[in-house]
A tleap script that builds the chain and sets N, CA, C and O, in Angstrom:
source leaprc.protein.ff14SB
mol = sequence {
  NMET GLY ARG LEU ALA LYS ARG ALA ALA ILE
  LEU VAL LEU PRO LEU ALA LEU THR ALA CYS
  PHE GLY SER ASP GLY ASP ARG PRO SER LEU
  LEU GLU GLY GLY GLN ALA GLY GLY PRO GLN
  SER PHE PRO ASP ASN PHE ARG SER ASP ALA
  LEU ALA LEU MET ARG ALA TYR LEU ASN ASN
  PRO VAL GLY VAL ARG ASP ALA SER MET ALA
  ASP PRO VAL LEU ARG GLU VAL GLY GLY ARG
  GLN PHE TYR VAL SER CYS LEU HIE PHE THR
  PRO ARG GLU THR ASP GLY THR TYR LYS ALA
  MET ARG GLU ARG ALA ILE ILE TYR VAL ASN
  GLY ARG ALA ASP ARG VAL ILE ASP ARG ALA
  ASN GLU ILE CYS ALA GLY ALA VAL TYR ALA
  PRO PHE PRO GLU LEU GLU LYS MET ALA CARG
}
set mol.1.N position { 36.999 -20.300 6.498 }
set mol.1.CA position { 37.511 -19.021 6.933 }
set mol.1.C position { 38.958 -19.214 7.356 }
set mol.1.O position { 39.275 -20.134 8.109 }
set mol.2.N position { 39.838 -18.341 6.868 }
set mol.2.CA position { 41.242 -18.438 7.206 }
set mol.2.C position { 41.515 -18.014 8.635 }
set mol.2.O position { 40.663 -17.422 9.298 }
set mol.3.N position { 42.728 -18.330 9.103 }
set mol.3.CA position { 43.103 -18.029 10.482 }
set mol.3.C position { 43.063 -16.526 10.754 }
set mol.3.O position { 42.599 -16.109 11.815 }
set mol.4.N position { 43.532 -15.719 9.831 }
set mol.4.CA position { 43.531 -14.271 10.000 }
set mol.4.C position { 42.105 -13.725 10.044 }
set mol.4.O position { 41.815 -12.824 10.830 }
set mol.5.N position { 41.215 -14.258 9.212 }
set mol.5.CA position { 39.824 -13.814 9.195 }
set mol.5.C position { 39.125 -14.183 10.509 }
set mol.5.O position { 38.327 -13.399 11.021 }
set mol.6.N position { 39.423 -15.390 11.068 }
set mol.6.CA position { 38.842 -15.792 12.347 }
set mol.6.C position { 39.305 -14.870 13.462 }
set mol.6.O position { 38.508 -14.472 14.312 }
set mol.7.N position { 40.596 -14.527 13.464 }
set mol.7.CA position { 41.140 -13.638 14.488 }
set mol.7.C position { 40.480 -12.262 14.397 }
set mol.7.O position { 40.156 -11.668 15.424 }
set mol.8.N position { 40.280 -11.754 13.192 }
set mol.8.CA position { 39.638 -10.453 13.007 }
set mol.8.C position { 38.187 -10.506 13.493 }
set mol.8.O position { 37.706 -9.554 14.107 }
set mol.9.N position { 37.494 -11.607 13.225 }
set mol.9.CA position { 36.107 -11.752 13.666 }
set mol.9.C position { 36.028 -11.774 15.185 }
set mol.9.O position { 35.108 -11.196 15.762 }
set mol.10.N position { 36.978 -12.431 15.839 }
set mol.10.CA position { 37.012 -12.484 17.298 }
set mol.10.C position { 37.232 -11.093 17.876 }
set mol.10.O position { 36.639 -10.750 18.899 }
set mol.11.N position { 38.070 -10.294 17.242 }
set mol.11.CA position { 38.349 -8.942 17.731 }
set mol.11.C position { 37.188 -7.991 17.482 }
set mol.11.O position { 36.960 -7.080 18.278 }
set mol.12.N position { 36.452 -8.184 16.396 }
set mol.12.CA position { 35.365 -7.275 16.042 }
set mol.12.C position { 34.104 -7.566 16.855 }
set mol.12.O position { 33.362 -6.635 17.171 }
set mol.13.N position { 33.839 -8.816 17.201 }
set mol.13.CA position { 32.619 -9.187 17.908 }
set mol.13.C position { 32.420 -8.413 19.211 }
set mol.13.O position { 31.329 -7.879 19.412 }
set mol.14.N position { 33.416 -8.316 20.121 }
set mol.14.CA position { 33.172 -7.542 21.340 }
set mol.14.C position { 32.847 -6.080 21.051 }
set mol.14.O position { 32.033 -5.483 21.756 }
set mol.15.N position { 33.469 -5.493 20.026 }
set mol.15.CA position { 33.175 -4.104 19.686 }
set mol.15.C position { 31.741 -3.958 19.201 }
set mol.15.O position { 31.067 -2.986 19.542 }
set mol.16.N position { 31.276 -4.901 18.421 }
set mol.16.CA position { 29.910 -4.851 17.920 }
set mol.16.C position { 28.913 -5.003 19.067 }
set mol.16.O position { 27.907 -4.295 19.106 }
set mol.17.N position { 29.180 -5.919 19.999 }
set mol.17.CA position { 28.292 -6.101 21.140 }
set mol.17.C position { 28.281 -4.865 22.027 }
set mol.17.O position { 27.225 -4.474 22.524 }
set mol.18.N position { 29.429 -4.249 22.230 }
set mol.18.CA position { 29.494 -3.032 23.026 }
set mol.18.C position { 28.669 -1.933 22.384 }
set mol.18.O position { 27.959 -1.209 23.081 }
set mol.19.N position { 28.749 -1.798 21.087 }
set mol.19.CA position { 27.985 -0.768 20.386 }
set mol.19.C position { 26.489 -1.038 20.505 }
set mol.19.O position { 25.707 -0.093 20.618 }
set mol.20.N position { 26.069 -2.305 20.483 }
set mol.20.CA position { 24.646 -2.635 20.579 }
set mol.20.C position { 24.081 -2.347 21.953 }
set mol.20.O position { 22.966 -1.836 22.063 }
set mol.21.N position { 24.818 -2.660 23.000 }
set mol.21.CA position { 24.289 -2.543 24.338 }
set mol.21.C position { 24.580 -1.210 24.997 }
set mol.21.O position { 23.872 -0.836 25.932 }
set mol.22.N position { 25.579 -0.485 24.557 }
set mol.22.CA position { 25.937 0.761 25.225 }
set mol.22.C position { 26.404 0.450 26.624 }
set mol.22.O position { 26.483 -0.719 26.999 }
set mol.23.N position { 26.721 1.477 27.417 }
set mol.23.CA position { 27.109 1.220 28.791 }
set mol.23.C position { 26.944 2.473 29.622 }
set mol.23.O position { 26.930 3.592 29.109 }
set mol.24.N position { 26.821 2.258 30.909 }
set mol.24.CA position { 26.783 3.332 31.883 }
set mol.24.C position { 27.740 2.894 32.970 }
set mol.24.O position { 27.360 2.156 33.879 }
set mol.25.N position { 28.973 3.343 32.882 }
set mol.25.CA position { 29.988 2.849 33.792 }
set mol.25.C position { 30.316 1.426 33.406 }
set mol.25.O position { 30.681 1.150 32.263 }
set mol.26.N position { 30.184 0.511 34.371 }
set mol.26.CA position { 30.509 -0.887 34.133 }
set mol.26.C position { 29.303 -1.702 33.676 }
set mol.26.O position { 29.460 -2.849 33.256 }
set mol.27.N position { 28.120 -1.139 33.751 }
set mol.27.CA position { 26.900 -1.902 33.505 }
set mol.27.C position { 26.415 -1.746 32.076 }
set mol.27.O position { 26.103 -0.635 31.647 }
set mol.28.N position { 26.346 -2.857 31.320 }
set mol.28.CA position { 25.789 -2.760 29.973 }
set mol.28.C position { 24.301 -2.425 30.045 }
set mol.28.O position { 23.629 -2.733 31.030 }
set mol.29.N position { 23.806 -1.798 29.002 }
set mol.29.CA position { 22.413 -1.389 28.976 }
set mol.29.C position { 21.776 -1.731 27.653 }
set mol.29.O position { 22.438 -1.775 26.616 }
set mol.30.N position { 20.490 -1.971 27.701 }
set mol.30.CA position { 19.720 -2.198 26.485 }
set mol.30.C position { 19.156 -0.894 25.946 }
set mol.30.O position { 18.584 -0.880 24.856 }
set mol.31.N position { 19.302 0.201 26.681 }
set mol.31.CA position { 18.714 1.478 26.284 }
set mol.31.C position { 19.088 1.900 24.879 }
set mol.31.O position { 18.241 2.389 24.130 }
set mol.32.N position { 20.339 1.718 24.515 }
set mol.32.CA position { 20.815 2.227 23.238 }
set mol.32.C position { 20.838 1.171 22.138 }
set mol.32.O position { 21.122 1.489 20.983 }
set mol.33.N position { 20.549 -0.061 22.476 }
set mol.33.CA position { 20.660 -1.129 21.495 }
set mol.33.C position { 19.383 -1.375 20.730 }
set mol.33.O position { 18.324 -0.849 21.075 }
set mol.34.N position { 19.489 -2.170 19.700 }
set mol.34.CA position { 18.344 -2.538 18.885 }
set mol.34.C position { 17.336 -3.358 19.671 }
set mol.34.O position { 16.169 -3.431 19.288 }
set mol.35.N position { 17.772 -3.981 20.774 }
set mol.35.CA position { 16.871 -4.795 21.575 }
set mol.35.C position { 15.784 -3.953 22.235 }
set mol.35.O position { 14.757 -4.490 22.649 }
set mol.36.N position { 15.997 -2.633 22.341 }
set mol.36.CA position { 15.016 -1.754 22.975 }
set mol.36.C position { 14.098 -1.111 21.937 }
set mol.36.O position { 13.241 -0.300 22.290 }
set mol.37.N position { 14.267 -1.459 20.675 }
set mol.37.CA position { 13.477 -0.834 19.613 }
set mol.37.C position { 12.019 -1.206 19.689 }
set mol.37.O position { 11.645 -2.202 20.308 }
set mol.38.N position { 11.204 -0.396 19.055 }
set mol.38.CA position { 9.776 -0.667 19.006 }
set mol.38.C position { 9.067 -0.231 20.265 }
set mol.38.O position { 9.687 0.272 21.202 }
set mol.39.N position { 7.755 -0.428 20.280 }
set mol.39.CA position { 6.973 -0.023 21.449 }
set mol.39.C position { 7.396 -0.830 22.679 }
set mol.39.O position { 7.650 -2.032 22.594 }
set mol.40.N position { 7.464 -0.155 23.801 }
set mol.40.CA position { 7.859 -0.806 25.039 }
set mol.40.C position { 6.648 -1.421 25.721 }
set mol.40.O position { 5.560 -0.846 25.712 }
set mol.41.N position { 6.844 -2.589 26.308 }
set mol.41.CA position { 5.760 -3.233 27.047 }
set mol.41.C position { 5.738 -2.704 28.482 }
set mol.41.O position { 6.778 -2.370 29.049 }
set mol.42.N position { 4.550 -2.635 29.049 }
set mol.42.CA position { 4.410 -2.156 30.413 }
set mol.42.C position { 5.101 -3.135 31.355 }
set mol.42.O position { 4.939 -4.347 31.206 }
set mol.43.N position { 5.865 -2.637 32.318 }
set mol.43.CA position { 6.567 -3.526 33.263 }
set mol.43.C position { 5.616 -4.065 34.329 }
set mol.43.O position { 5.407 -3.420 35.356 }
set mol.44.N position { 5.042 -5.237 34.092 }
set mol.44.CA position { 4.054 -5.822 34.999 }
set mol.44.C position { 4.589 -6.031 36.415 }
set mol.44.O position { 3.844 -5.880 37.383 }
set mol.45.N position { 5.852 -6.372 36.545 }
set mol.45.CA position { 6.466 -6.637 37.848 }
set mol.45.C position { 7.332 -5.473 38.289 }
set mol.45.O position { 8.405 -5.680 38.856 }
set mol.46.N position { 6.879 -4.246 38.037 }
set mol.46.CA position { 7.743 -3.088 38.259 }
set mol.46.C position { 8.154 -2.919 39.720 }
set mol.46.O position { 9.269 -2.470 39.983 }
set mol.47.N position { 7.300 -3.260 40.669 }
set mol.47.CA position { 7.665 -3.091 42.082 }
set mol.47.C position { 8.768 -4.061 42.493 }
set mol.47.O position { 9.745 -3.653 43.121 }
set mol.48.N position { 8.626 -5.332 42.148 }
set mol.48.CA position { 9.649 -6.315 42.521 }
set mol.48.C position { 10.942 -6.084 41.739 }
set mol.48.O position { 12.032 -6.270 42.280 }
set mol.49.N position { 10.831 -5.685 40.481 }
set mol.49.CA position { 12.031 -5.357 39.699 }
set mol.49.C position { 12.757 -4.155 40.303 }
set mol.49.O position { 13.985 -4.142 40.378 }
set mol.50.N position { 11.995 -3.145 40.734 }
set mol.50.CA position { 12.595 -1.958 41.345 }
set mol.50.C position { 13.316 -2.335 42.634 }
set mol.50.O position { 14.411 -1.840 42.900 }
set mol.51.N position { 12.712 -3.205 43.430 }
set mol.51.CA position { 13.364 -3.644 44.669 }
set mol.51.C position { 14.683 -4.350 44.388 }
set mol.51.O position { 15.689 -4.079 45.044 }
set mol.52.N position { 14.680 -5.243 43.428 }
set mol.52.CA position { 15.908 -5.970 43.087 }
set mol.52.C position { 16.993 -5.011 42.611 }
set mol.52.O position { 18.157 -5.148 42.987 }
set mol.53.N position { 16.615 -4.049 41.794 }
set mol.53.CA position { 17.585 -3.076 41.288 }
set mol.53.C position { 18.105 -2.185 42.416 }
set mol.53.O position { 19.301 -1.900 42.475 }
set mol.54.N position { 17.222 -1.745 43.310 }
set mol.54.CA position { 17.642 -0.880 44.413 }
set mol.54.C position { 18.514 -1.628 45.420 }
set mol.54.O position { 19.386 -1.024 46.044 }
set mol.55.N position { 18.293 -2.914 45.584 }
set mol.55.CA position { 19.144 -3.709 46.477 }
set mol.55.C position { 20.589 -3.670 45.995 }
set mol.55.O position { 21.518 -3.599 46.799 }
set mol.56.N position { 20.772 -3.716 44.691 }
set mol.56.CA position { 22.122 -3.642 44.117 }
set mol.56.C position { 22.635 -2.200 44.083 }
set mol.56.O position { 23.837 -1.966 44.210 }
set mol.57.N position { 21.731 -1.237 43.913 }
set mol.57.CA position { 22.109 0.174 43.770 }
set mol.57.C position { 22.567 0.788 45.093 }
set mol.57.O position { 23.561 1.514 45.132 }
set mol.58.N position { 21.851 0.499 46.163 }
set mol.58.CA position { 22.164 1.099 47.455 }
set mol.58.C position { 23.354 0.412 48.122 }
set mol.58.O position { 23.461 -0.814 48.098 }
set mol.59.N position { 24.241 1.198 48.710 }
set mol.59.CA position { 25.360 0.609 49.455 }
set mol.59.C position { 24.848 -0.200 50.639 }
set mol.59.O position { 25.370 -1.275 50.934 }
set mol.60.N position { 23.829 0.316 51.314 }
set mol.60.CA position { 23.218 -0.372 52.433 }
set mol.60.C position { 21.701 -0.271 52.272 }
set mol.60.O position { 21.126 0.784 52.537 }
set mol.61.N position { 21.052 -1.339 51.846 }
set mol.61.CA position { 19.609 -1.271 51.611 }
set mol.61.C position { 18.780 -1.308 52.902 }
set mol.61.O position { 17.562 -1.141 52.850 }
set mol.62.N position { 19.414 -1.522 54.048 }
set mol.62.CA position { 18.713 -1.617 55.320 }
set mol.62.C position { 18.453 -0.219 55.884 }
set mol.62.O position { 19.329 0.645 55.842 }
set mol.63.N position { 17.260 -0.003 56.403 }
set mol.63.CA position { 16.964 1.234 57.100 }
set mol.63.C position { 16.492 2.382 56.230 }
set mol.63.O position { 16.536 3.534 56.662 }
set mol.64.N position { 16.041 2.101 55.013 }
set mol.64.CA position { 15.508 3.161 54.155 }
set mol.64.C position { 14.224 3.696 54.785 }
set mol.64.O position { 13.413 2.929 55.303 }
set mol.65.N position { 14.047 5.009 54.738 }
set mol.65.CA position { 12.850 5.648 55.302 }
set mol.65.C position { 12.099 6.437 54.227 }
set mol.65.O position { 12.640 6.748 53.166 }
set mol.66.N position { 10.850 6.747 54.529 }
set mol.66.CA position { 10.030 7.647 53.711 }
set mol.66.C position { 9.991 7.249 52.238 }
set mol.66.O position { 10.054 8.109 51.360 }
set mol.67.N position { 9.888 5.956 51.968 }
set mol.67.CA position { 9.915 5.477 50.585 }
set mol.67.C position { 8.550 5.635 49.917 }
set mol.67.O position { 7.515 5.291 50.487 }
set mol.68.N position { 8.578 6.155 48.712 }
set mol.68.CA position { 7.372 6.248 47.887 }
set mol.68.C position { 7.776 6.044 46.433 }
set mol.68.O position { 8.920 6.278 46.045 }
set mol.69.N position { 6.802 5.600 45.639 }
set mol.69.CA position { 7.078 5.257 44.243 }
set mol.69.C position { 5.912 5.682 43.372 }
set mol.69.O position { 4.753 5.593 43.775 }
set mol.70.N position { 6.229 6.141 42.189 }
set mol.70.CA position { 5.206 6.472 41.191 }
set mol.70.C position { 5.082 5.303 40.219 }
set mol.70.O position { 6.079 4.677 39.860 }
set mol.71.N position { 3.860 5.017 39.800 }
set mol.71.CA position { 3.655 3.972 38.791 }
set mol.71.C position { 4.386 4.372 37.512 }
set mol.71.O position { 4.527 5.561 37.223 }
set mol.72.N position { 4.848 3.392 36.752 }
set mol.72.CA position { 5.571 3.695 35.509 }
set mol.72.C position { 4.702 4.431 34.489 }
set mol.72.O position { 3.525 4.120 34.304 }
set mol.73.N position { 5.315 5.408 33.840 }
set mol.73.CA position { 4.688 6.136 32.736 }
set mol.73.C position { 5.700 6.236 31.604 }
set mol.73.O position { 6.908 6.184 31.835 }
set mol.74.N position { 5.205 6.380 30.388 }
set mol.74.CA position { 6.103 6.527 29.243 }
set mol.74.C position { 6.740 7.912 29.267 }
set mol.74.O position { 6.046 8.923 29.372 }
set mol.75.N position { 8.068 7.948 29.170 }
set mol.75.CA position { 8.826 9.197 29.117 }
set mol.75.C position { 9.893 9.054 28.049 }
set mol.75.O position { 10.323 7.947 27.724 }
set mol.76.N position { 10.312 10.180 27.513 }
set mol.76.CA position { 11.392 10.154 26.539 }
set mol.76.C position { 12.735 10.136 27.265 }
set mol.76.O position { 13.023 10.993 28.100 }
set mol.77.N position { 13.542 9.142 26.926 }
set mol.77.CA position { 14.883 8.994 27.485 }
set mol.77.C position { 15.816 8.731 26.317 }
set mol.77.O position { 15.663 7.738 25.606 }
set mol.78.N position { 16.774 9.610 26.120 }
set mol.78.CA position { 17.711 9.425 25.013 }
set mol.78.C position { 17.027 9.442 23.654 }
set mol.78.O position { 17.474 8.767 22.727 }
set mol.79.N position { 15.949 10.204 23.527 }
set mol.79.CA position { 15.250 10.314 22.247 }
set mol.79.C position { 14.284 9.179 21.958 }
set mol.79.O position { 13.711 9.129 20.869 }
set mol.80.N position { 14.085 8.261 22.909 }
set mol.80.CA position { 13.169 7.132 22.718 }
set mol.80.C position { 12.227 7.020 23.904 }
set mol.80.O position { 12.530 7.528 24.984 }
set mol.81.N position { 11.106 6.373 23.720 }
set mol.81.CA position { 10.101 6.211 24.764 }
set mol.81.C position { 10.377 4.953 25.589 }
set mol.81.O position { 10.514 3.856 25.048 }
set mol.82.N position { 10.455 5.136 26.916 }
set mol.82.CA position { 10.624 4.029 27.850 }
set mol.82.C position { 9.700 4.257 29.033 }
set mol.82.O position { 9.350 5.395 29.347 }
set mol.83.N position { 9.305 3.174 29.688 }
set mol.83.CA position { 8.561 3.327 30.924 }
set mol.83.C position { 9.544 3.727 32.018 }
set mol.83.O position { 10.638 3.174 32.133 }
set mol.84.N position { 9.120 4.707 32.819 }
set mol.84.CA position { 9.942 5.247 33.891 }
set mol.84.C position { 9.096 5.292 35.150 }
set mol.84.O position { 7.949 5.740 35.128 }
set mol.85.N position { 9.671 4.825 36.245 }
set mol.85.CA position { 9.032 4.924 37.546 }
set mol.85.C position { 9.952 5.732 38.450 }
set mol.85.O position { 11.164 5.521 38.453 }
set mol.86.N position { 9.384 6.651 39.212 }
set mol.86.CA position { 10.182 7.527 40.068 }
set mol.86.C position { 10.067 7.096 41.520 }
set mol.86.O position { 9.018 6.628 41.963 }
set mol.87.N position { 11.164 7.260 42.255 }
set mol.87.CA position { 11.232 6.895 43.669 }
set mol.87.C position { 11.645 8.096 44.499 }
set mol.87.O position { 12.467 8.906 44.072 }
set mol.88.N position { 11.069 8.206 45.690 }
set mol.88.CA position { 11.536 9.109 46.744 }
set mol.88.C position { 11.914 8.212 47.911 }
set mol.88.O position { 11.183 7.276 48.232 }
set mol.89.N position { 13.038 8.481 48.546 }
set mol.89.CA position { 13.424 7.699 49.717 }
set mol.89.C position { 14.555 8.415 50.448 }
set mol.89.O position { 15.253 9.254 49.878 }
set mol.90.N position { 14.716 8.070 51.708 }
set mol.90.CA position { 15.825 8.589 52.500 }
set mol.90.C position { 16.652 7.382 52.949 }
set mol.90.O position { 16.211 6.621 53.811 }
set mol.91.N position { 17.846 7.199 52.377 }
set mol.91.CA position { 18.672 6.051 52.759 }
set mol.91.C position { 19.447 6.340 54.048 }
set mol.91.O position { 19.706 7.493 54.392 }
set mol.92.N position { 19.806 5.275 54.741 }
set mol.92.CA position { 20.675 5.424 55.908 }
set mol.92.C position { 22.104 5.579 55.387 }
set mol.92.O position { 22.570 4.789 54.565 }
set mol.93.N position { 22.779 6.596 55.873 }
set mol.93.CA position { 24.168 6.845 55.470 }
set mol.93.C position { 25.088 5.820 56.133 }
set mol.93.O position { 24.670 5.108 57.046 }
set mol.94.N position { 26.320 5.747 55.682 }
set mol.94.CA position { 27.270 4.775 56.225 }
set mol.94.C position { 27.543 5.001 57.709 }
set mol.94.O position { 27.886 4.058 58.422 }
set mol.95.N position { 27.395 6.238 58.185 }
set mol.95.CA position { 27.615 6.524 59.608 }
set mol.95.C position { 26.350 6.328 60.442 }
set mol.95.O position { 26.356 6.615 61.639 }
set mol.96.N position { 25.265 5.843 59.833 }
set mol.96.CA position { 24.024 5.568 60.534 }
set mol.96.C position { 23.043 6.729 60.582 }
set mol.96.O position { 21.932 6.566 61.087 }
set mol.97.N position { 23.418 7.889 60.074 }
set mol.97.CA position { 22.544 9.054 60.085 }
set mol.97.C position { 21.671 9.079 58.837 }
set mol.97.O position { 21.870 8.306 57.900 }
set mol.98.N position { 20.701 9.986 58.851 }
set mol.98.CA position { 19.836 10.202 57.694 }
set mol.98.C position { 19.998 11.643 57.257 }
set mol.98.O position { 19.996 12.551 58.088 }
set mol.99.N position { 20.136 11.857 55.967 }
set mol.99.CA position { 20.272 13.204 55.430 }
set mol.99.C position { 19.077 13.513 54.538 }
set mol.99.O position { 17.945 13.179 54.889 }
set mol.100.N position { 19.302 14.127 53.421 }
set mol.100.CA position { 18.213 14.572 52.541 }
set mol.100.C position { 17.543 13.412 51.806 }
set mol.100.O position { 18.155 12.377 51.545 }
set mol.101.N position { 16.272 13.621 51.483 }
set mol.101.CA position { 15.525 12.672 50.670 }
set mol.101.C position { 16.109 12.653 49.265 }
set mol.101.O position { 16.543 13.683 48.750 }
set mol.102.N position { 16.118 11.484 48.655 }
set mol.102.CA position { 16.637 11.321 47.294 }
set mol.102.C position { 15.482 11.075 46.342 }
set mol.102.O position { 14.450 10.517 46.714 }
set mol.103.N position { 15.679 11.504 45.110 }
set mol.103.CA position { 14.727 11.201 44.037 }
set mol.103.C position { 15.504 10.487 42.956 }
set mol.103.O position { 16.531 10.983 42.493 }
set mol.104.N position { 15.025 9.329 42.551 }
set mol.104.CA position { 15.663 8.535 41.514 }
set mol.104.C position { 14.608 8.052 40.538 }
set mol.104.O position { 13.435 7.921 40.888 }
set mol.105.N position { 15.034 7.790 39.314 }
set mol.105.CA position { 14.147 7.242 38.287 }
set mol.105.C position { 14.650 5.858 37.902 }
set mol.105.O position { 15.854 5.634 37.774 }
set mol.106.N position { 13.732 4.952 37.723 }
set mol.106.CA position { 14.067 3.610 37.239 }
set mol.106.C position { 13.544 3.512 35.820 }
set mol.106.O position { 12.369 3.758 35.549 }
set mol.107.N position { 14.448 3.145 34.918 }
set mol.107.CA position { 14.103 2.994 33.503 }
set mol.107.C position { 13.853 1.510 33.231 }
set mol.107.O position { 14.649 0.650 33.611 }
set mol.108.N position { 12.741 1.232 32.570 }
set mol.108.CA position { 12.382 -0.139 32.207 }
set mol.108.C position { 12.553 -0.309 30.702 }
set mol.108.O position { 12.099 0.518 29.912 }
set mol.109.N position { 13.212 -1.390 30.326 }
set mol.109.CA position { 13.413 -1.717 28.918 }
set mol.109.C position { 12.803 -3.089 28.674 }
set mol.109.O position { 13.140 -4.063 29.347 }
set mol.110.N position { 11.906 -3.149 27.707 }
set mol.110.CA position { 11.214 -4.400 27.367 }
set mol.110.C position { 10.558 -5.027 28.599 }
set mol.110.O position { 10.583 -6.245 28.777 }
set mol.111.N position { 9.968 -4.172 29.450 }
set mol.111.CA position { 9.235 -4.650 30.604 }
set mol.111.C position { 10.070 -5.004 31.816 }
set mol.111.O position { 9.529 -5.495 32.807 }
set mol.112.N position { 11.388 -4.769 31.769 }
set mol.112.CA position { 12.280 -5.124 32.890 }
set mol.112.C position { 13.058 -3.902 33.352 }
set mol.112.O position { 13.452 -3.067 32.537 }
set mol.113.N position { 13.281 -3.795 34.666 }
set mol.113.CA position { 14.076 -2.695 35.213 }
set mol.113.C position { 15.490 -2.797 34.657 }
set mol.113.O position { 16.124 -3.849 34.740 }
set mol.114.N position { 15.979 -1.697 34.089 }
set mol.114.CA position { 17.290 -1.707 33.445 }
set mol.114.C position { 18.321 -0.904 34.218 }
set mol.114.O position { 19.469 -1.330 34.343 }
set mol.115.N position { 17.923 0.267 34.747 }
set mol.115.CA position { 18.895 1.100 35.438 }
set mol.115.C position { 18.229 2.151 36.298 }
set mol.115.O position { 17.046 2.455 36.149 }
set mol.116.N position { 19.036 2.706 37.218 }
set mol.116.CA position { 18.611 3.788 38.092 }
set mol.116.C position { 19.266 5.067 37.585 }
set mol.116.O position { 20.469 5.092 37.326 }
set mol.117.N position { 18.480 6.122 37.445 }
set mol.117.CA position { 18.996 7.427 37.020 }
set mol.117.C position { 19.055 8.331 38.249 }
set mol.117.O position { 18.045 8.549 38.917 }
set mol.118.N position { 20.242 8.853 38.541 }
set mol.118.CA position { 20.441 9.698 39.726 }
set mol.118.C position { 19.820 11.075 39.579 }
set mol.118.O position { 19.114 11.526 40.481 }
set mol.119.N position { 20.057 11.735 38.499 }
set mol.119.CA position { 19.537 13.094 38.298 }
set mol.119.C position { 18.156 13.001 37.651 }
set mol.119.O position { 18.014 13.047 36.429 }
set mol.120.N position { 17.151 12.868 38.507 }
set mol.120.CA position { 15.816 12.556 38.023 }
set mol.120.C position { 14.847 13.725 38.107 }
set mol.120.O position { 13.656 13.537 37.859 }
set mol.121.N position { 15.307 14.921 38.447 }
set mol.121.CA position { 14.404 16.065 38.631 }
set mol.121.C position { 13.502 16.277 37.433 }
set mol.121.O position { 12.284 16.369 37.586 }
set mol.122.N position { 14.073 16.356 36.254 }
set mol.122.CA position { 13.296 16.655 35.051 }
set mol.122.C position { 12.403 15.486 34.646 }
set mol.122.O position { 11.227 15.672 34.335 }
set mol.123.N position { 12.963 14.296 34.652 }
set mol.123.CA position { 12.211 13.124 34.185 }
set mol.123.C position { 11.082 12.763 35.159 }
set mol.123.O position { 10.098 12.142 34.757 }
set mol.124.N position { 11.216 13.145 36.430 }
set mol.124.CA position { 10.199 12.820 37.426 }
set mol.124.C position { 9.254 13.985 37.722 }
set mol.124.O position { 8.421 13.892 38.624 }
set mol.125.N position { 9.377 15.069 36.976 }
set mol.125.CA position { 8.494 16.216 37.195 }
set mol.125.C position { 7.038 15.780 37.023 }
set mol.125.O position { 6.684 15.166 36.016 }
set mol.126.N position { 6.217 16.094 37.988 }
set mol.126.CA position { 4.800 15.768 37.913 }
set mol.126.C position { 4.439 14.351 38.327 }
set mol.126.O position { 3.280 13.954 38.208 }
set mol.127.N position { 5.417 13.572 38.814 }
set mol.127.CA position { 5.136 12.197 39.225 }
set mol.127.C position { 4.193 12.187 40.426 }
set mol.127.O position { 4.271 13.055 41.296 }
set mol.128.N position { 3.310 11.205 40.464 }
set mol.128.CA position { 2.369 11.040 41.569 }
set mol.128.C position { 2.834 9.835 42.389 }
set mol.128.O position { 2.808 8.696 41.921 }
set mol.129.N position { 3.257 10.115 43.619 }
set mol.129.CA position { 3.865 9.086 44.466 }
set mol.129.C position { 2.848 8.444 45.399 }
set mol.129.O position { 1.891 9.079 45.842 }
set mol.130.N position { 3.083 7.166 45.684 }
set mol.130.CA position { 2.314 6.413 46.662 }
set mol.130.C position { 3.314 5.705 47.574 }
set mol.130.O position { 4.437 5.436 47.147 }
set mol.131.N position { 2.944 5.397 48.804 }
set mol.131.CA position { 3.882 4.722 49.708 }
set mol.131.C position { 4.447 3.447 49.086 }
set mol.131.O position { 3.763 2.731 48.355 }
set mol.132.N position { 5.704 3.188 49.396 }
set mol.132.CA position { 6.412 2.005 48.892 }
set mol.132.C position { 7.086 1.313 50.079 }
set mol.132.O position { 8.313 1.319 50.178 }
set mol.133.N position { 6.293 0.711 50.986 }
set mol.133.CA position { 6.855 0.138 52.209 }
set mol.133.C position { 7.836 -1.012 51.963 }
set mol.133.O position { 8.684 -1.286 52.812 }
set mol.134.N position { 7.731 -1.684 50.819 }
set mol.134.CA position { 8.656 -2.779 50.520 }
set mol.134.C position { 10.106 -2.294 50.493 }
set mol.134.O position { 11.014 -3.023 50.892 }
set mol.135.N position { 10.318 -1.075 50.028 }
set mol.135.CA position { 11.680 -0.520 49.984 }
set mol.135.C position { 12.198 -0.276 51.400 }
set mol.135.O position { 13.392 -0.429 51.660 }
set mol.136.N position { 11.319 0.098 52.301 }
set mol.136.CA position { 11.713 0.341 53.692 }
set mol.136.C position { 12.017 -0.948 54.439 }
set mol.136.O position { 12.726 -0.925 55.445 }
set mol.137.N position { 11.494 -2.069 53.964 }
set mol.137.CA position { 11.653 -3.358 54.646 }
set mol.137.C position { 12.814 -4.182 54.079 }
set mol.137.O position { 12.996 -5.333 54.476 }
set mol.138.N position { 13.592 -3.620 53.166 }
set mol.138.CA position { 14.676 -4.397 52.552 }
set mol.138.C position { 15.708 -4.811 53.582 }
set mol.138.O position { 15.989 -4.085 54.535 }
set mol.139.N position { 16.262 -5.983 53.373 }
set mol.139.CA position { 17.356 -6.497 54.191 }
set mol.139.C position { 18.527 -6.791 53.280 }
set mol.139.O position { 18.382 -6.788 52.058 }
set mol.140.N position { 19.641 -7.036 53.840 }
set mol.140.CA position { 20.834 -7.342 53.030 }
set mol.140.C position { 20.676 -8.631 52.294 }
set mol.140.O position { 21.581 -9.042 51.567 }
savepdb mol mol.pdb
quit
């Protein structure tokens, strides 16, 4: 391969990877890539995966109240079927106060938590929640 062809390959590779993984802000995602194709496997470790994702998602994971979670169910996201688990919780604000309860959806790709969806009203309609005390016990 000539020098010019190698340089072109180096420039094209990041574009190809970006197209495969898609993105949501700064975070790459498997949602839109070929890696998410085919039937999705049930997320066996969905509770611990959700905790890890929420630890990164929340500005302050300490002091969460009224946490509940729905078991993952298959839902259509972006025209494809993924397991989705819904959360209800009240986070502690930066000033130490508590405001309104939040509803978020966690999307699982290939059995692993991939991202948190903020506007979850539609995707979480009809979700059946159970207490999720692990979210309330999170520490920094």
